[in-house]
C-alpha positions in Angstrom: -17.9 49.6 24.4 -18.0 53.5 24.0 -19.0 55.0 20.3 -16.2 58.0 18.9 -17.1 61.1 19.4 -18.1 62.7 15.1 -16.2 66.1 15.0 -18.9 68.0 11.8 -16.7 68.7 9.3 -14.9 71.5 7.8 -17.6 74.1 5.9 -15.5 74.5 2.3 -15.3 78.3 1.6 -15.3 80.4 -1.7 -13.3 82.2 -0.3 -9.4 82.7 -0.2 -8.5 82.9 3.8 -11.5 80.1 4.0 -12.9 81.8 7.3 -9.0 82.9 8.0 -8.8 86.3 10.3 -8.9 90.0 8.4 -4.6 90.1 8.5 -5.0 86.5 7.3 -7.9 87.3 4.1 -6.1 90.2 2.8 -3.3 89.1 2.7 -4.6 86.5 0.3 -6.4 88.6 -1.7 -2.8 90.8 -1.8 -1.6 87.5 -3.1 -4.2 86.8 -5.7 -4.5 90.3 -7.3 -0.8 89.8 -7.0 -1.2 86.5 -9.1 -4.6 88.0 -11.5 -1.3 90.9 -13.1 0.9 88.2 -13.8 -2.1 86.1 -15.5 -2.7 89.6 -16.8 1.3 90.7 -18.4 1.6 86.0 -19.3 -2.1 85.6 -21.6 -1.4 88.9 -23.5 2.8 88.0 -24.0 1.3 84.4 -24.5 -1.6 85.4 -26.5 0.6 88.3 -28.9 3.5 85.6 -29.4 1.7 83.4 -31.1 0.3 85.8 -33.3 3.4 85.8 -34.2 4.2 82.1 -34.4 0.8 81.8 -36.9 2.7 84.6 -39.1 5.8 82.9 -39.0 4.3 79.9 -40.1 2.1 81.2 -42.9 5.7 83.2 -44.2 7.5 79.6 -43.5 5.2 76.8 -45.8 2.1 78.9 -47.3 4.1 82.3 -48.8 8.0 80.4 -48.7 10.0 84.0 -48.2 13.4 82.0 -46.6 14.6 85.7 -45.7 11.7 86.2 -43.1 11.6 82.2 -41.6 15.4 82.9 -40.7 15.1 85.4 -39.2 12.1 84.7 -37.4 13.2 80.6 -36.6 13.5 81.2 -32.8 9.6 82.4 -32.2 8.6 79.1 -32.1 11.8 78.5 -29.0 9.7 81.4 -26.9 6.9 80.9 -27.8 7.1 77.5 -26.0 9.1 79.2 -23.2 6.3 81.5 -22.8 3.9 79.0 -22.7 5.4 76.7 -20.0 5.9 80.8 -17.8 2.3 81.4 -18.8 1.1 77.9 -17.9 2.8 78.4 -14.6 0.8 81.5 -14.1 -2.3 80.4 -14.8 -1.8 77.3 -12.1 -1.1 80.4 -9.3 -4.3 82.1 -9.9 -6.5 78.7 -10.3 -5.7 77.3 -7.0 -6.1 80.8 -5.1 -9.4 81.8 -6.7 -10.2 78.7 -6.0 -12.1 78.1 -9.6 -13.2 73.8 -11.7 -11.2 72.2 -13.8 -13.7 73.2 -16.2 -11.8 76.7 -15.6 -8.5 75.9 -15.4 -8.6 74.1 -19.0 -10.6 76.8 -20.9 -7.6 79.1 -19.1 -4.7 76.7 -20.6 -5.9 75.2 -24.0 -5.9 80.0 -24.0 -2.4 79.8 -24.9 -2.2 77.7 -27.6 -5.2 78.8 -29.4 -5.0 82.5 -31.8 -6.8 85.2 -29.7 -8.6 83.4 -26.9 -6.1 84.1 -24.8 -6.9 88.6 -25.5 -10.7 87.4 -25.0 -9.8 84.7 -22.2 -8.0 87.2 -20.1 -10.0 89.8 -19.6 -13.1 87.1 -18.5 -10.8 85.6 -16.3 -9.6 89.1 -15.2 -13.4 90.7 -14.8 -14.5 87.5 -12.9 -11.0 87.5 -10.6 -11.7 91.1 -9.8 -15.4 91.2 -8.8 -15.3 87.5 -6.6 -11.9 90.1 -5.1 -13.4 92.9 -3.9 -16.8 91.5 -2.4 -13.9 89.1 -0.9 -12.6 92.9 0.4 -16.3 94.1 1.0 -17.1 91.3 3.5 -13.5 91.0 5.4 -13.4 95.5 5.5 -17.1 95.4 7.4 
């Protein structure tokens, strides 16, 4: 009886390219930078819409002003759909950067907690930019 040969398991990589050629690495970094730009835009837009939604809810339930509520009835609907697009951009960036589930959960919740999307966007952008800059240096050499 012969024993099957064991092949070594592939080593996990922290880079988006995963040990690929320089051209593939550059393409992966470019895609990650595009995902970061889309995330940044959607995080800011989601945060602004959430603040507008809070103002609308304030005028609807705390200080009933019928005129304001009549003109702002579109806000919950718009925020809901913008949040869905935000979730897609979060998943896109998260998968390209290969972050953990804790970061994913935090980014998801940032779209429903007022002001949190602005704070987290700044932190996520700094972390992702630093990681991508390090990868660019690594593959440029």
